[in-house]
Backbone as XML, in Angstrom:
<?xml version="1.0"?>
<chain id="A" units="angstrom">
  <residue number="1" name="MET">
    <atom name="N" x="6.422" y="6.818" z="6.043"/>
    <atom name="CA" x="5.383" y="7.621" z="6.655"/>
    <atom name="C" x="4.838" y="6.885" z="7.869"/>
  </residue>
  <residue number="2" name="GLU">
    <atom name="N" x="4.460" y="7.630" z="8.852"/>
    <atom name="CA" x="4.022" y="6.999" z="10.089"/>
    <atom name="C" x="2.564" y="6.552" z="10.080"/>
  </residue>
  <residue number="3" name="ASP">
    <atom name="N" x="1.734" y="7.072" z="9.159"/>
    <atom name="CA" x="0.319" y="6.715" z="9.214"/>
    <atom name="C" x="-0.237" y="6.126" z="7.923"/>
  </residue>
  <residue number="4" name="HIS">
    <atom name="N" x="0.619" y="5.938" z="6.925"/>
    <atom name="CA" x="0.163" y="5.312" z="5.690"/>
    <atom name="C" x="1.354" y="4.877" z="4.851"/>
  </residue>
  <residue number="5" name="ILE">
    <atom name="N" x="1.084" y="4.024" z="3.875"/>
    <atom name="CA" x="2.133" y="3.602" z="2.956"/>
    <atom name="C" x="1.631" y="3.778" z="1.523"/>
  </residue>
  <residue number="6" name="HIS">
    <atom name="N" x="2.583" y="3.869" z="0.620"/>
    <atom name="CA" x="2.277" y="3.913" z="-0.803"/>
    <atom name="C" x="2.906" y="2.683" z="-1.435"/>
  </residue>
  <residue number="7" name="ILE">
    <atom name="N" x="2.175" y="2.063" z="-2.325"/>
    <atom name="CA" x="2.698" y="0.922" z="-3.061"/>
    <atom name="C" x="2.446" y="1.196" z="-4.537"/>
  </residue>
  <residue number="8" name="LEU">
    <atom name="N" x="3.502" y="1.153" z="-5.313"/>
    <atom name="CA" x="3.382" y="1.278" z="-6.759"/>
    <atom name="C" x="3.620" y="-0.106" z="-7.336"/>
  </residue>
  <residue number="9" name="THR">
    <atom name="N" x="2.647" y="-0.614" z="-8.047"/>
    <atom name="CA" x="2.767" y="-1.962" z="-8.578"/>
    <atom name="C" x="2.025" y="-2.078" z="-9.904"/>
  </residue>
  <residue number="10" name="HIS">
    <atom name="N" x="2.390" y="-3.075" z="-10.644"/>
    <atom name="CA" x="1.667" y="-3.440" z="-11.858"/>
    <atom name="C" x="0.863" y="-4.683" z="-11.497"/>
  </residue>
  <residue number="11" name="VAL">
    <atom name="N" x="-0.428" y="-4.639" z="-11.741"/>
    <atom name="CA" x="-1.292" y="-5.759" z="-11.389"/>
    <atom name="C" x="-1.963" y="-6.280" z="-12.658"/>
  </residue>
  <residue number="12" name="HIS">
    <atom name="N" x="-1.879" y="-7.568" z="-12.846"/>
    <atom name="CA" x="-2.540" y="-8.183" z="-13.998"/>
    <atom name="C" x="-4.049" y="-7.965" z="-13.875"/>
  </residue>
  <residue number="13" name="PRO">
    <atom name="N" x="-4.727" y="-7.721" z="-14.971"/>
    <atom name="CA" x="-6.174" y="-7.434" z="-14.912"/>
    <atom name="C" x="-7.018" y="-8.535" z="-14.273"/>
  </residue>
  <residue number="14" name="THR">
    <atom name="N" x="-6.498" y="-9.742" z="-14.195"/>
    <atom name="CA" x="-7.272" y="-10.831" z="-13.580"/>
    <atom name="C" x="-7.183" y="-10.820" z="-12.055"/>
  </residue>
  <residue number="15" name="ILE">
    <atom name="N" x="-6.323" y="-9.966" z="-11.499"/>
    <atom name="CA" x="-6.160" y="-9.886" z="-10.047"/>
    <atom name="C" x="-7.039" y="-8.763" z="-9.507"/>
  </residue>
  <residue number="16" name="ALA">
    <atom name="N" x="-7.913" y="-9.085" z="-8.584"/>
    <atom name="CA" x="-8.754" y="-8.069" z="-7.964"/>
    <atom name="C" x="-7.897" y="-7.264" z="-6.984"/>
  </residue>
  <residue number="17" name="VAL">
    <atom name="N" x="-7.991" y="-5.944" z="-7.072"/>
    <atom name="CA" x="-7.212" y="-5.084" z="-6.183"/>
    <atom name="C" x="-7.540" y="-5.398" z="-4.727"/>
  </residue>
  <residue number="18" name="SER">
    <atom name="N" x="-8.794" y="-5.651" z="-4.427"/>
    <atom name="CA" x="-9.173" y="-5.968" z="-3.036"/>
    <atom name="C" x="-8.445" y="-7.217" z="-2.543"/>
  </residue>
  <residue number="19" name="ASN">
    <atom name="N" x="-8.276" y="-8.216" z="-3.391"/>
    <atom name="CA" x="-7.543" y="-9.428" z="-2.994"/>
    <atom name="C" x="-6.056" y="-9.138" z="-2.796"/>
  </residue>
  <residue number="20" name="LEU">
    <atom name="N" x="-5.492" y="-8.318" z="-3.665"/>
    <atom name="CA" x="-4.092" y="-7.936" z="-3.528"/>
    <atom name="C" x="-3.866" y="-7.222" z="-2.193"/>
  </residue>
  <residue number="21" name="ILE">
    <atom name="N" x="-4.716" y="-6.246" z="-1.883"/>
    <atom name="CA" x="-4.587" y="-5.495" z="-0.641"/>
    <atom name="C" x="-4.757" y="-6.419" z="0.561"/>
  </residue>
  <residue number="22" name="LYS">
    <atom name="N" x="-5.746" y="-7.303" z="0.505"/>
    <atom name="CA" x="-5.967" y="-8.259" z="1.605"/>
    <atom name="C" x="-4.710" y="-9.090" z="1.835"/>
  </residue>
  <residue number="23" name="ASP">
    <atom name="N" x="-4.122" y="-9.611" z="0.759"/>
    <atom name="CA" x="-2.921" y="-10.440" z="0.885"/>
    <atom name="C" x="-1.741" y="-9.646" z="1.447"/>
  </residue>
  <residue number="24" name="ILE">
    <atom name="N" x="-1.586" y="-8.393" z="0.999"/>
    <atom name="CA" x="-0.508" y="-7.538" z="1.506"/>
    <atom name="C" x="-0.703" y="-7.275" z="2.994"/>
  </residue>
  <residue number="25" name="LYS">
    <atom name="N" x="-1.926" y="-6.958" z="3.378"/>
    <atom name="CA" x="-2.193" y="-6.657" z="4.796"/>
    <atom name="C" x="-1.971" y="-7.893" z="5.676"/>
  </residue>
  <residue number="26" name="LEU">
    <atom name="N" x="-2.438" y="-9.045" z="5.231"/>
    <atom name="CA" x="-2.263" y="-10.267" z="6.027"/>
    <atom name="C" x="-0.791" y="-10.632" z="6.183"/>
  </residue>
  <residue number="27" name="ALA">
    <atom name="N" x="-0.066" y="-10.639" z="5.074"/>
    <atom name="CA" x="1.346" y="-11.028" z="5.121"/>
    <atom name="C" x="2.185" y="-10.022" z="5.905"/>
  </residue>
  <residue number="28" name="SER">
    <atom name="N" x="1.938" y="-8.741" z="5.682"/>
    <atom name="CA" x="2.741" y="-7.731" z="6.377"/>
    <atom name="C" x="2.409" y="-7.685" z="7.870"/>
  </residue>
  <residue number="29" name="SER">
    <atom name="N" x="1.133" y="-7.858" z="8.221"/>
    <atom name="CA" x="0.761" y="-7.900" z="9.644"/>
    <atom name="C" x="1.464" y="-9.055" z="10.345"/>
  </residue>
  <residue number="30" name="ASP">
    <atom name="N" x="1.442" y="-10.207" z="9.706"/>
    <atom name="CA" x="2.095" y="-11.386" z="10.272"/>
    <atom name="C" x="3.583" y="-11.112" z="10.483"/>
  </residue>
  <residue number="31" name="PHE">
    <atom name="N" x="4.248" y="-10.553" z="9.475"/>
    <atom name="CA" x="5.675" y="-10.249" z="9.571"/>
    <atom name="C" x="5.958" y="-9.223" z="10.664"/>
  </residue>
  <residue number="32" name="ILE">
    <atom name="N" x="5.200" y="-8.133" z="10.664"/>
    <atom name="CA" x="5.407" y="-7.058" z="11.650"/>
    <atom name="C" x="5.252" y="-7.573" z="13.067"/>
  </residue>
  <residue number="33" name="LEU">
    <atom name="N" x="4.217" y="-8.380" z="13.302"/>
    <atom name="CA" x="3.967" y="-8.896" z="14.650"/>
    <atom name="C" x="5.006" y="-9.940" z="15.068"/>
  </residue>
  <residue number="34" name="LYS">
    <atom name="N" x="5.384" y="-10.828" z="14.148"/>
    <atom name="CA" x="6.383" y="-11.858" z="14.468"/>
    <atom name="C" x="7.756" y="-11.262" z="14.717"/>
  </residue>
  <residue number="35" name="GLU">
    <atom name="N" x="8.129" y="-10.276" z="13.900"/>
    <atom name="CA" x="9.469" y="-9.690" z="13.994"/>
    <atom name="C" x="9.538" y="-8.529" z="14.975"/>
  </residue>
  <residue number="36" name="GLY">
    <atom name="N" x="8.400" y="-7.997" z="15.380"/>
    <atom name="CA" x="8.383" y="-6.886" z="16.323"/>
    <atom name="C" x="9.019" y="-5.611" z="15.798"/>
  </residue>
  <residue number="37" name="VAL">
    <atom name="N" x="8.953" y="-5.407" z="14.481"/>
    <atom name="CA" x="9.628" y="-4.243" z="13.885"/>
    <atom name="C" x="8.935" y="-2.917" z="14.205"/>
  </residue>
  <residue number="38" name="PHE">
    <atom name="N" x="7.645" y="-2.956" z="14.467"/>
    <atom name="CA" x="6.898" y="-1.756" z="14.864"/>
    <atom name="C" x="6.131" y="-2.101" z="16.140"/>
  </residue>
  <residue number="39" name="PRO">
    <atom name="N" x="6.731" y="-1.865" z="17.283"/>
    <atom name="CA" x="6.121" y="-2.290" z="18.557"/>
    <atom name="C" x="4.710" y="-1.754" z="18.798"/>
  </residue>
  <residue number="40" name="ASP">
    <atom name="N" x="4.393" y="-0.582" z="18.273"/>
    <atom name="CA" x="3.065" y="0.008" z="18.504"/>
    <atom name="C" x="2.033" y="-0.396" z="17.454"/>
  </residue>
  <residue number="41" name="PHE">
    <atom name="N" x="2.411" y="-1.249" z="16.520"/>
    <atom name="CA" x="1.498" y="-1.659" z="15.440"/>
    <atom name="C" x="0.345" y="-2.465" z="16.017"/>
  </residue>
  <residue number="42" name="LYS">
    <atom name="N" x="-0.885" y="-2.006" z="15.720"/>
    <atom name="CA" x="-2.090" y="-2.684" z="16.206"/>
    <atom name="C" x="-2.889" y="-3.308" z="15.071"/>
  </residue>
  <residue number="43" name="GLY">
    <atom name="N" x="-2.394" y="-3.171" z="13.853"/>
    <atom name="CA" x="-3.091" y="-3.717" z="12.697"/>
    <atom name="C" x="-3.429" y="-2.623" z="11.706"/>
  </residue>
  <residue number="44" name="TRP">
    <atom name="N" x="-3.771" y="-3.029" z="10.512"/>
    <atom name="CA" x="-4.109" y="-2.092" z="9.446"/>
    <atom name="C" x="-5.549" y="-1.622" z="9.588"/>
  </residue>
  <residue number="45" name="GLN">
    <atom name="N" x="-5.850" y="-0.470" z="9.045"/>
    <atom name="CA" x="-7.229" y="0.006" z="9.030"/>
    <atom name="C" x="-8.052" y="-0.904" z="8.125"/>
  </residue>
  <residue number="46" name="ASP">
    <atom name="N" x="-9.367" y="-0.796" z="8.216"/>
    <atom name="CA" x="-10.240" y="-1.644" z="7.403"/>
    <atom name="C" x="-10.171" y="-1.303" z="5.919"/>
  </residue>
  <residue number="47" name="GLY">
    <atom name="N" x="-10.096" y="-0.031" z="5.589"/>
    <atom name="CA" x="-10.167" y="0.367" z="4.189"/>
    <atom name="C" x="-8.811" y="0.594" z="3.549"/>
  </residue>
  <residue number="48" name="TYR">
    <atom name="N" x="-8.866" y="1.070" z="2.308"/>
    <atom name="CA" x="-7.667" y="1.413" z="1.562"/>
    <atom name="C" x="-8.079" y="2.305" z="0.399"/>
  </residue>
  <residue number="49" name="GLY">
    <atom name="N" x="-7.117" y="2.929" z="-0.214"/>
    <atom name="CA" x="-7.357" y="3.705" z="-1.425"/>
    <atom name="C" x="-6.482" y="3.156" z="-2.521"/>
  </residue>
  <residue number="50" name="ALA">
    <atom name="N" x="-7.020" y="3.039" z="-3.709"/>
    <atom name="CA" x="-6.247" y="2.542" z="-4.852"/>
    <atom name="C" x="-6.596" y="3.384" z="-6.071"/>
  </residue>
  <residue number="51" name="PHE">
    <atom name="N" x="-5.574" y="3.793" z="-6.785"/>
    <atom name="CA" x="-5.763" y="4.635" z="-7.956"/>
    <atom name="C" x="-4.946" y="4.066" z="-9.104"/>
  </residue>
  <residue number="52" name="THR">
    <atom name="N" x="-5.479" y="4.150" z="-10.308"/>
    <atom name="CA" x="-4.749" y="3.667" z="-11.470"/>
    <atom name="C" x="-4.126" y="4.843" z="-12.205"/>
  </residue>
  <residue number="53" name="GLU">
    <atom name="N" x="-3.004" y="4.572" z="-12.805"/>
    <atom name="CA" x="-2.287" y="5.573" z="-13.592"/>
    <atom name="C" x="-1.724" y="4.890" z="-14.823"/>
  </residue>
  <residue number="54" name="SER">
    <atom name="N" x="-1.424" y="5.669" z="-15.808"/>
    <atom name="CA" x="-0.777" y="5.166" z="-17.016"/>
    <atom name="C" x="0.653" y="4.759" z="-16.698"/>
  </residue>
  <residue number="55" name="ILE">
    <atom name="N" x="1.167" y="3.785" z="-17.417"/>
    <atom name="CA" x="2.559" y="3.369" z="-17.246"/>
    <atom name="C" x="3.487" y="4.544" z="-17.546"/>
  </residue>
  <residue number="56" name="LYS">
    <atom name="N" x="3.027" y="5.484" z="-18.332"/>
    <atom name="CA" x="3.827" y="6.669" z="-18.652"/>
    <atom name="C" x="4.078" y="7.531" z="-17.416"/>
  </residue>
  <residue number="57" name="ALA">
    <atom name="N" x="3.259" y="7.370" z="-16.388"/>
    <atom name="CA" x="3.405" y="8.161" z="-15.162"/>
    <atom name="C" x="4.340" y="7.496" z="-14.153"/>
  </residue>
  <residue number="58" name="LYS">
    <atom name="N" x="4.927" y="6.355" z="-14.496"/>
    <atom name="CA" x="5.715" y="5.572" z="-13.553"/>
    <atom name="C" x="6.825" y="6.382" z="-12.878"/>
  </residue>
  <residue number="59" name="GLU">
    <atom name="N" x="7.664" y="7.052" z="-13.639"/>
    <atom name="CA" x="8.786" y="7.798" z="-13.054"/>
    <atom name="C" x="8.298" y="8.933" z="-12.158"/>
  </residue>
  <residue number="60" name="ARG">
    <atom name="N" x="7.233" y="9.620" z="-12.563"/>
    <atom name="CA" x="6.668" y="10.695" z="-11.751"/>
    <atom name="C" x="6.143" y="10.138" z="-10.432"/>
  </residue>
  <residue number="61" name="LEU">
    <atom name="N" x="5.490" y="8.980" z="-10.481"/>
    <atom name="CA" x="4.956" y="8.363" z="-9.270"/>
    <atom name="C" x="6.059" y="7.895" z="-8.326"/>
  </residue>
  <residue number="62" name="ILE">
    <atom name="N" x="7.125" y="7.351" z="-8.883"/>
    <atom name="CA" x="8.256" y="6.929" z="-8.057"/>
    <atom name="C" x="8.845" y="8.133" z="-7.322"/>
  </residue>
  <residue number="63" name="LYS">
    <atom name="N" x="9.024" y="9.219" z="-8.033"/>
    <atom name="CA" x="9.549" y="10.441" z="-7.416"/>
    <atom name="C" x="8.598" y="10.938" z="-6.328"/>
  </residue>
  <residue number="64" name="TYR">
    <atom name="N" x="7.314" y="10.923" z="-6.621"/>
    <atom name="CA" x="6.285" y="11.348" z="-5.666"/>
    <atom name="C" x="6.358" y="10.523" z="-4.381"/>
  </residue>
  <residue number="65" name="ILE">
    <atom name="N" x="6.444" y="9.217" z="-4.524"/>
    <atom name="CA" x="6.490" y="8.327" z="-3.365"/>
    <atom name="C" x="7.773" y="8.541" z="-2.568"/>
  </residue>
  <residue number="66" name="LYS">
    <atom name="N" x="8.895" y="8.678" z="-3.260"/>
    <atom name="CA" x="10.175" y="8.890" z="-2.565"/>
    <atom name="C" x="10.185" y="10.180" z="-1.758"/>
  </residue>
  <residue number="67" name="ASN">
    <atom name="N" x="9.411" y="11.172" z="-2.165"/>
    <atom name="CA" x="9.408" y="12.474" z="-1.503"/>
    <atom name="C" x="8.233" y="12.676" z="-0.555"/>
  </residue>
  <residue number="68" name="GLN">
    <atom name="N" x="7.597" y="11.609" z="-0.112"/>
    <atom name="CA" x="6.412" y="11.722" z="0.741"/>
    <atom name="C" x="6.663" y="12.464" z="2.044"/>
  </residue>
  <residue number="69" name="GLU">
    <atom name="N" x="7.746" y="12.162" z="2.704"/>
    <atom name="CA" x="7.988" y="12.797" z="4.005"/>
    <atom name="C" x="8.064" y="14.312" z="3.852"/>
  </residue>
  <residue number="70" name="GLU">
    <atom name="N" x="8.790" y="14.775" z="2.862"/>
    <atom name="CA" x="8.904" y="16.211" z="2.616"/>
    <atom name="C" x="7.568" y="16.783" z="2.131"/>
  </residue>
  <residue number="71" name="HIS">
    <atom name="N" x="6.906" y="16.054" z="1.264"/>
    <atom name="CA" x="5.626" y="16.486" z="0.692"/>
    <atom name="C" x="4.582" y="16.714" z="1.788"/>
  </residue>
  <residue number="72" name="HIS">
    <atom name="N" x="4.512" y="15.793" z="2.748"/>
    <atom name="CA" x="3.487" y="15.891" z="3.787"/>
    <atom name="C" x="3.797" y="16.949" z="4.854"/>
  </residue>
  <residue number="73" name="LYS">
    <atom name="N" x="4.928" y="17.584" z="4.739"/>
    <atom name="CA" x="5.186" y="18.753" z="5.580"/>
    <atom name="C" x="4.394" y="19.953" z="5.059"/>
  </residue>
  <residue number="74" name="LYS">
    <atom name="N" x="4.025" y="19.912" z="3.768"/>
    <atom name="CA" x="3.287" y="21.003" z="3.131"/>
    <atom name="C" x="1.791" y="20.696" z="3.037"/>
  </residue>
  <residue number="75" name="VAL">
    <atom name="N" x="1.465" y="19.465" z="2.752"/>
    <atom name="CA" x="0.080" y="19.030" z="2.574"/>
    <atom name="C" x="-0.124" y="17.768" z="3.405"/>
  </residue>
  <residue number="76" name="THR">
    <atom name="N" x="-1.120" y="17.767" z="4.275"/>
    <atom name="CA" x="-1.349" y="16.578" z="5.099"/>
    <atom name="C" x="-1.872" y="15.432" z="4.244"/>
  </residue>
  <residue number="77" name="PHE">
    <atom name="N" x="-1.710" y="14.231" z="4.778"/>
    <atom name="CA" x="-2.232" y="13.060" z="4.085"/>
    <atom name="C" x="-3.732" y="13.206" z="3.833"/>
  </residue>
  <residue number="78" name="LEU">
    <atom name="N" x="-4.467" y="13.610" z="4.864"/>
    <atom name="CA" x="-5.917" y="13.725" z="4.740"/>
    <atom name="C" x="-6.318" y="14.743" z="3.677"/>
  </residue>
  <residue number="79" name="GLU">
    <atom name="N" x="-5.654" y="15.892" z="3.651"/>
    <atom name="CA" x="-5.937" y="16.905" z="2.625"/>
    <atom name="C" x="-5.680" y="16.340" z="1.229"/>
  </residue>
  <residue number="80" name="GLU">
    <atom name="N" x="-4.566" y="15.665" z="1.096"/>
    <atom name="CA" x="-4.218" y="15.109" z="-0.212"/>
    <atom name="C" x="-5.174" y="13.995" z="-0.625"/>
  </residue>
  <residue number="81" name="TYR">
    <atom name="N" x="-5.536" y="13.145" z="0.320"/>
    <atom name="CA" x="-6.434" y="12.036" z="0.006"/>
    <atom name="C" x="-7.799" y="12.548" z="-0.443"/>
  </residue>
  <residue number="82" name="LYS">
    <atom name="N" x="-8.325" y="13.540" z="0.273"/>
    <atom name="CA" x="-9.608" y="14.142" z="-0.127"/>
    <atom name="C" x="-9.495" y="14.727" z="-1.531"/>
  </residue>
  <residue number="83" name="SER">
    <atom name="N" x="-8.391" y="15.379" z="-1.804"/>
    <atom name="CA" x="-8.168" y="15.974" z="-3.117"/>
    <atom name="C" x="-8.167" y="14.904" z="-4.213"/>
  </residue>
  <residue number="84" name="LEU">
    <atom name="N" x="-7.515" y="13.775" z="-3.945"/>
    <atom name="CA" x="-7.489" y="12.686" z="-4.920"/>
    <atom name="C" x="-8.887" y="12.107" z="-5.139"/>
  </residue>
  <residue number="85" name="LEU">
    <atom name="N" x="-9.615" y="11.918" z="-4.060"/>
    <atom name="CA" x="-10.974" y="11.396" z="-4.195"/>
    <atom name="C" x="-11.835" y="12.334" z="-5.048"/>
  </residue>
  <residue number="86" name="GLU">
    <atom name="N" x="-11.692" y="13.612" z="-4.818"/>
    <atom name="CA" x="-12.449" y="14.591" z="-5.607"/>
    <atom name="C" x="-11.984" y="14.610" z="-7.063"/>
  </residue>
  <residue number="87" name="GLU">
    <atom name="N" x="-10.665" y="14.578" z="-7.267"/>
    <atom name="CA" x="-10.118" y="14.587" z="-8.632"/>
    <atom name="C" x="-10.609" y="13.384" z="-9.435"/>
  </residue>
  <residue number="88" name="TYR">
    <atom name="N" x="-10.660" y="12.220" z="-8.796"/>
    <atom name="CA" x="-11.097" y="11.000" z="-9.479"/>
    <atom name="C" x="-12.614" y="10.822" z="-9.413"/>
  </residue>
  <residue number="89" name="GLU">
    <atom name="N" x="-13.303" y="11.835" z="-8.875"/>
    <atom name="CA" x="-14.760" y="11.852" z="-8.780"/>
    <atom name="C" x="-15.302" y="10.632" z="-8.029"/>
  </residue>
  <residue number="90" name="ILE">
    <atom name="N" x="-14.651" y="10.335" z="-6.901"/>
    <atom name="CA" x="-15.069" y="9.231" z="-6.047"/>
    <atom name="C" x="-15.885" y="9.810" z="-4.894"/>
  </residue>
  <residue number="91" name="LYS">
    <atom name="N" x="-17.136" y="9.388" z="-4.804"/>
    <atom name="CA" x="-17.997" y="9.864" z="-3.722"/>
    <atom name="C" x="-17.534" y="9.242" z="-2.413"/>
  </residue>
  <residue number="92" name="PHE">
    <atom name="N" x="-17.535" y="10.051" z="-1.353"/>
    <atom name="CA" x="-17.098" y="9.560" z="-0.050"/>
    <atom name="C" x="-17.816" y="10.287" z="1.056"/>
  </residue>
  <residue number="93" name="ASP">
    <atom name="N" x="-17.899" y="9.627" z="2.185"/>
    <atom name="CA" x="-18.472" y="10.229" z="3.382"/>
    <atom name="C" x="-17.291" y="10.627" z="4.268"/>
  </residue>
  <residue number="94" name="PRO">
    <atom name="N" x="-17.136" y="11.932" z="4.539"/>
    <atom name="CA" x="-15.989" y="12.396" z="5.330"/>
    <atom name="C" x="-15.832" y="11.718" z="6.680"/>
  </residue>
  <residue number="95" name="LYS">
    <atom name="N" x="-16.908" y="11.190" z="7.256"/>
    <atom name="CA" x="-16.795" y="10.546" z="8.567"/>
    <atom name="C" x="-15.924" y="9.289" z="8.508"/>
  </residue>
  <residue number="96" name="PHE">
    <atom name="N" x="-15.762" y="8.716" z="7.302"/>
    <atom name="CA" x="-14.942" y="7.507" z="7.174"/>
    <atom name="C" x="-13.482" y="7.841" z="6.913"/>
  </residue>
  <residue number="97" name="LEU">
    <atom name="N" x="-13.142" y="9.094" z="6.850"/>
    <atom name="CA" x="-11.757" y="9.490" z="6.575"/>
    <atom name="C" x="-11.001" y="9.873" z="7.838"/>
  </residue>
  <residue number="98" name="LEU">
    <atom name="N" x="-11.597" y="9.709" z="8.981"/>
    <atom name="CA" x="-10.920" y="10.068" z="10.234"/>
    <atom name="C" x="-10.021" y="8.979" z="10.720"/>
  </residue>
</chain>
């Protein structure tokens, strides 16, 4: 996807998701900039979204992630993200979703 990525991972309960995301962003930014793989890359956004699912949902999530390009032809990322925030009852200010 050109404007976001999905990562499916198992994280030990002692690992803070914010630390995991910080480490991913730092390492990937360093790699992208050093290797020049995305010439227009200016850095990651400040925020992120993280959702937990049961291990039983693993295969469904893998399929979902693999089909993102086709999926987002029907539903935009922003529409889907708002829907997830509402489904998980996460309060948000729409001005931060632009």
